[in-house]
C-alpha positions, -999 to +999 in steps of 0.1 A: -092+249-094-105+271-066-107+254-032-138+262-012-143+264+026-179+251+022-189+216+017-199+215-020-236+221-029-230+211-065-207+187-083-184+213-099-160+219-070-161+182-059-152+171-095-123+196-095-109+181-063-114+146-076-096+155-108-067+170-090-063+140-067-065+115-095-040+136-116-016+134-086-020+097-084-014+093-121+017+116-119+031+094-091+027+063-113+040+080-144+072+091-126+081+055-120+075+042-155+104+019-166+106+036-200+114+068-182+137+054-155+157+025-170+177+042-198+198+065-176+211+035-155+221+010-182+257-001-178+284-003-205+284-033-228+307-061-216+332-080-236+312-112-232+275-120-231+247-099-217+220-117-198+188-100-186+169-116-157+143-102-133+110-105-114+083-082-104+052-063-115+074-038-134+099-063-148+084-069-182+082-031-189+117-028-176+128-055-200+112-036-229+131-005-219+164-024-218+157-038-253+148-004-267+181+011-255+206-018-259+224-021-292+245-052-285+237-089-280+210-096-255+191-125-241+172-132-210+141-142-189+120-122-166+088-131-148+059-108-141+023-109-128-005-122-150-018-094-171+015-073-168+032-088-199+049-064-223+060-077-257+098-082-260+119-096-289+151-108-273+140-113-236+115-139-228+086-128-206+068-153-183+037-146-164+030-161-129+007-156-099+008-129-073+005-126-043+002-163-038+028-181-060+021-208-085+038-235-107+046-210-135+067-189-111+084-220-097+094-232-132+106-197-142+128-195-111+144-229-120+150-218-156+165-185-144+191-203-123+199-225-154+202-194-176+230-178-155+249-210-148+284-211-163+290-174-169+325-159-170+341-127-157+336-111-191+298-115-189+272-091-176+239-098-159+214-070-158+188-079-131+155-061-132+138-062-098+105-046-086+078-052-061+060-086-064+092-105-071+090-125-039+058-143-050+069-145-087+101-164-079+089-191-055+117-216-056+115-235-023+146-244-003+155-281-003+131-301+017+101-277+010+074-278-016+055-252-035+025-259-012+047-251+018+055-217+002+019-210-007+007-218+028+033-196+045+027-168+021-010-168+027-005-168+064+020-139+063-003-118+041-032-122+067-010-118+098-004-080+098+034-086+095+054-058+078+068-063+044+103-064+059+092-092+083+074-111+055+104-110+032+128-121+060+108-153+062+106-157+025+143-152+020+151-180+044+128-205+028+141-199-007+166-215-030+169-183-051+163-152-028+186-137-002+215-133-026+214-169-040+206-158-076+236-134-075+258-163-063+246-184-093+258-156-116+294-157-103+319-146-116+299-124-140+292-088-131+257-082-118+240-048-123+207-044-104+182-020-116+155-018-089+122-001-085+115+002-048+082-007-032+093-009+004+098+016+032+134+028+035+142+013+000+162-016+014+173-037-016+172-069+005+135-064+011+126-056-026+114-090-040+133-105-010+167-096-025+176-124-049+207-106-061+219-087-030+233-099+003+212-101+034+220-094+071+190-111+087+191-147+099+171-179+102+166-170+139+150-137+128+127-155+105+116-179+133+110-149+155+086-134+129+066-166+128+064-167+166+055-130+169+025-133+146+016-169+158+019-183+123+013-220+121+040-232+097+046-268+086+070-290+105+093-289+075+095-251+076+102-250+113+129-277+110+147-259+083+147-226+100+158-242+133+187-260+117+200-228+101+206-247+069+188-221+048+209-191+059+211-163+033+243-149+018+259-122+039+278-092+026+312-108+029+303-141+012+330-150-013+303-166-036+289-132-044+301-116-077+307-080-085+274-063-077+263-028-086+229-017-074+208+013-086+174+023-072+159+038-103+125+047-089+113+051-053+082+061-033+099+094-026+103+102-062+066+094-068+055+117-040+076+145-053+059+141-087+025+143-071+035+173-050+045+191-082+011+185-097-006+200-065+016+230-065+010+236-102-027+238-093-019+264-067-022+241-037+007+238-012+018+202-008+036+187+022+052+152+021+048+137+056+067+105+049+075+080+022+079+051+047+047+050+069+040+015+083+015+001+108-020-012+107-039+006+079-069+014+101-046+029+128-028+050+102-062+062+090-071+074+125-038+092+129-040+109+095-076+120+103-063+137+135-036+156+115-061+167+089-085+180+115-057+199+132-049+216+099-086+223+091-095+236+126-064+252+139-041+258+109-014+236+124+011+224+114+002+237+080-022+264+067-051+253+045-057+249+017-030+223+014-023+187+004-008+161+028+011+134+010+024+101+023+037+067+011+050+035+026+033+002+031+007-003+058-005-038+068-039-054+074-046-081+100-074-100+084-102-107+108-132-106+085-141-122+052-147-091+031-131-078+000-104-053+009-069-041+006-046-019+028-053+013+009-090+012+010-089+000+046-069+030+054-093+053+035-124+039+052-108+042+086-098+078+077-134+086+067-149+072+098-125+092+120-131+124+100-168+119+104-178+143+076-151+169+084-160+198+060-136+204+031-115+173+036-110+150+006-086+121+001-073+094-023-054+062-015-042+036-039-015+011-047+007+023-075+008-011-091-030-009-097-039-038-073-049-032-037-051-065-019-061-092-044-085-070-064-079-054-098-088-021-080-060+004-072-078+022-044-106+048-038-116+084-033-131+099-001-152+130+001-167+150+030-201+135+022-189+099+019-204+086+051-237+104+045-240+089+010-231+055+024-259+056+050-283+067+023-273+035+004-279+014+035-242+009+041-227+007+076-191+020+075-179+005+108-192-029+099-174-028+065-142-018+083-146-046+109-151-071+081-121-059+060-147-051+033-136-017+021-136-025-016-173-034-015-180-002+005-164+021-020-176+002-051-212+006-039-206+044-039-189+045-073-157+058-057-133+030-066-101+040-085-093+016-113-061+021-133-056-014-149-020-028-149+004+002-143+035-020-149+053-003-121+052-004-083+064+023-059+041+013-031+011+030-015+001+065-024-020+087-001-031+123-005-054+143+018-067+177+006-079+202+032-099+229+013-097+257+039-095+263+076-126+259+097-133+268+134-130+241+161-161+218+160-170+182+164-177+175+127-209+169+109-231+142+124 
């Protein structure tokens, strides 16, 4: 591919850029596939039983990888998102709802606790955890109902709270998260194989940490609800105020021997994408694997960086690729169809305002941005112009949290189907060549 310093007059260069950006996204997803990552982290066979448990969008594929590389006795149960099932012979796969939990997830969580009851010190529990596990294991604390969990989950998703803040609340309203599932395994050894989908890769935040200790408190969870003015049920407030749903701390004697491995991370995925870019002759720069904040605000900041590269050659010389990951948030104010990646991308496009030679892709590596079966979208220098020709008003779509509808109307959505992994958001901005200082095309 040969980058150009002119806005394309034909589809050939544009398609080359699109192809590179999509290849990089696919490489990021491929780097985190369980079949590739699980085998190197499997523990030694125990003297007793081996039980496999887990939850998340990647958990079924992780279970298949365990089965394919485990010669001894094996049994277990994992729960994954609807449509993410992978056939297994010895490990039962249950599908449940995400991001708002349902009865299937509740029943699976109850059965999982029963499965690990009564183990001995000779037994081994392999726990397969990935993003999405919080919603997929919705076992309410005593005194709460599934409806309480659904209500609080929906409110958190719309509030703009970070994933760490959301999971702090979820852990303290659960009978299985925050180390409680690990305590149920005692005295067996627990080996956690985790695919990270959170900034900073904190195990307690991935699926709300069912098999790891937690340092946050009920008071912290209450503070999150107050900070985002979330109207929780009286039962939720009463439990958190009482402190009776405190999670297990690192020194808790109920915790068994725990060994934790992060087998795939956002950083690993960004490095795989960077390698694809460099193989195409384009310098790649990873800005961060842990960017948080409002998606539309991050879009404005990234647009400023891209324009500085394009116009002044700072901090990098064009042509180049700017890569980032993490998990932005969206405070829902409208009633459109959106997700944090497409909201970022639409904000980026508006702020770039047709900046020549700047292209981008943003997507969720699990293949689902928001609640749509759409991973993300592509942005080109002519996106705003084409939108206006279609009668679309970009600012109105952004204000209405309606970015999926915007990019679909242009044919620029990125659809992967179930990826069966999840290493968070992926963003790549390509600056074709340096231009002089200008105000952008109008």
